[in-house]
N, C-alpha and C positions, 0 to 999 in steps of 0.2 A: 361168870359173866353173863349178861343179858344177852338173849338172842332174840332176832327179830326176822322174821320170814321174808325172803324175796321171792315171790311165786315168780316165774320166768317172765320178763317182758323187756320192751326196748332201750337197753342201756348199751350204746355200742362203746365197749372196750375192747381192745386188741381185735376188733372185727366180729365180737360176739355180742349177742343181746340176751339181757336179764331182765326179768320183772319183778317188783317188789312191791309189798301191800306195806307200806309206812306212811304214817300221816306226816313224819316230818320229813323236811326236803332234802334231797340228795342232788348236788350239782350235775352228776351223770344223767339224771332224769328230766331235766329241764327242756321242754320244747318236744318230748318224746312221747309218742303213744304207746299203748301196751300192745304186745303181740307175742304169740306162744311160739317157744322153739323148744324141739326135743333136748331131752335132759342128756341124750348120748353124746350132744355136741361138747360137753364139757370134757377137754382133755386136761392132763396134768400140765402142759405148758400154757393152756389157757388161763387155768386157775391161777397159776403162778404170775402170769403176766397183768391180772388185776390190779387197778390203781391203788396206789398208795395214799388214799384219801382220808385218814383217821379211822377207819372201818377194818374189822377183822372177818374176811371172806370165809366162810365154809360151805361145803358141800354136804348136805343130809339128804339121801336117798333120791339124788338128783335134781335136788331144789337147793340154790343159794340162798344163804342166810347170813346176815350180817349182825355183829355185835359191837356198838361204839362204848367206850368206856371214858370215864373222867380220870382226873389226876389222882384221886386217892386209890382208885382201884390200881392203877400203875405203879403207884408207890408201894402199895402192898404187895404187889406181884414181885417187884424187883427185891424186896426185902426177903421173900421166900426164896427167891433165886439165888441171892448172896449166901443166905444161911445154908442151903444144902450144897451149893457150890464149894462153900470153904470146908465142909465135911467131904464132901466126894473127890474133888481134886487131889488134895495130898495123898489121899488113900488108892486112888486111881480105880474107883469103883464104876466109873461110866460118865455120862454126860448128862447136864443140865440144859433144858431148853425153853425157852420164851413161848408167848402165846401166838408166835407167828409159824410154830412148826406143824406142818399137817401130818396127819396120821391116817392112813387109808384103812378103811374099816370095811369087811366084806361080810362077815357073818351078821346075820339078822337083816340085811338089807337086799332088795332086790335091784336096786340101781346104785350108781358110784356114790360113795360117802368119804368125805375126808374132812374130819375134825380136828380142832386144835384146843387143847385144855389150856389154861392160863399158865401153868407151869407144868413142866414133865420132866421125868427121870427115865435115863435108858440106862441099863447095867452094862458092864464091859462087856459080858456076853452077847448082849443084843445089839451092841454097837458093832461088834465084829461082824455081824451078819448083814448089815447094811452095805450092799452093794454100788449103790449110786446114792452118796449122801447129799448131793445137790437136789435129790426128788424128795417125794413123800416117803415117809416112814410106814413100812407094812405092818398093820397090825396095831393094837393100842401099847401105849407107853408101861414101863413096870408101875410107875408112880404118876397118877393124875391130879392134878391141883385146881381147883375152881373157886374163884373169888367171887360172892355175888356182889351185882352193882345194885343201886337203888331201884326197887320195883321188880327185881328179879323174882321168880318163881321157884321156890326149893324143890316142889315136885318136879318142874320141868329139867331142872339141873340134875337131879338125881337120876332122872331119864337119861340124861346124856351121859353121866358116870356109868350106868348100867350098860351101854352100847360099848363103852371101852372094856368092860368086865367080859362081856361076850367076845371080845377080841383080844384077850390076852393080858389085861390090866390086873395086877395083883393088889394094889391099894391104891386109894382115892380119898382126898382130903376135899371136903366144901367148906369154905371159910365164910360164916357170915358177919361182917365188921359191924353191922348194926345191932345185933343181938349179941356181939361179943362172945362168939363161940364157933366152934367148928364141928362137922360132922365126919366122922371117921369111918370109911366103908372098906369092907374087905368082900370076897366073892362068897356068895351062899351064907352071909350072916346079917345080922341086924346092924344098922349103924350104932356108932358109939359116940356121945355127945362129949366133947372138951371145952371145958370152960376156959376164960381168959388167964386164970391162974394155973391150969393145968398146961401140959405139955403134948404135942405133937409127936409121935414116935413113929421111926421108920419100920420097925417089925422085922422081918425077914427080907424085906425089900432094901431096907439102909439099916442093918444092924447096928445099935449103939448111938443112932442119931436120936437127938432130942432138941425140940425148939418150942420153948414156952410161947404159948399164944399171945400173950400180953406184949412180948417184943416186937411181933409183927403187927399188932392192932394199935400200939402205941399208947 
């Protein structure tokens, strides 16, 4: 999913102020002037209280970022969630989450970071360690899935995936709908390209899971 930076500026939402460097207009920014705000002001409650305005808000090293997405992106993500969910639920392997679930990443960052993959899977063992399910998840998911939107940068998305790996993620898929292929990432190994006629496999994260990429891409 495409990530656009919001350097911190005057957006008053739940009593907080953020700044963004986007050419496209945002209703929250109309009539506001830019003004700096310390990154430490972003609490969990403040992040969760940001408006539901069609954007996904994340916090990267103390800086708010937004990632709007279109219909096709959401449709692909929902297909992946359904496919993994249909495999996971009857086997009681864990939980599948959508792109609104935040994961707090601490390794490799000086400031607070909460990122949200488009789709994520948490094993049963990981779920059992979550003490406050209404809050952000500590560490990366076992499986992180990113679906590229038009204009997305693959290197930038791979960098995001790398941040998840530094915080415990074991498997990641980056799906490119335009090129009709996916990139399978594992820790400390080169990515593997999967064509539309091949299948995404769960490996040791989801043993036995196979999803032909063509079924997702249509």
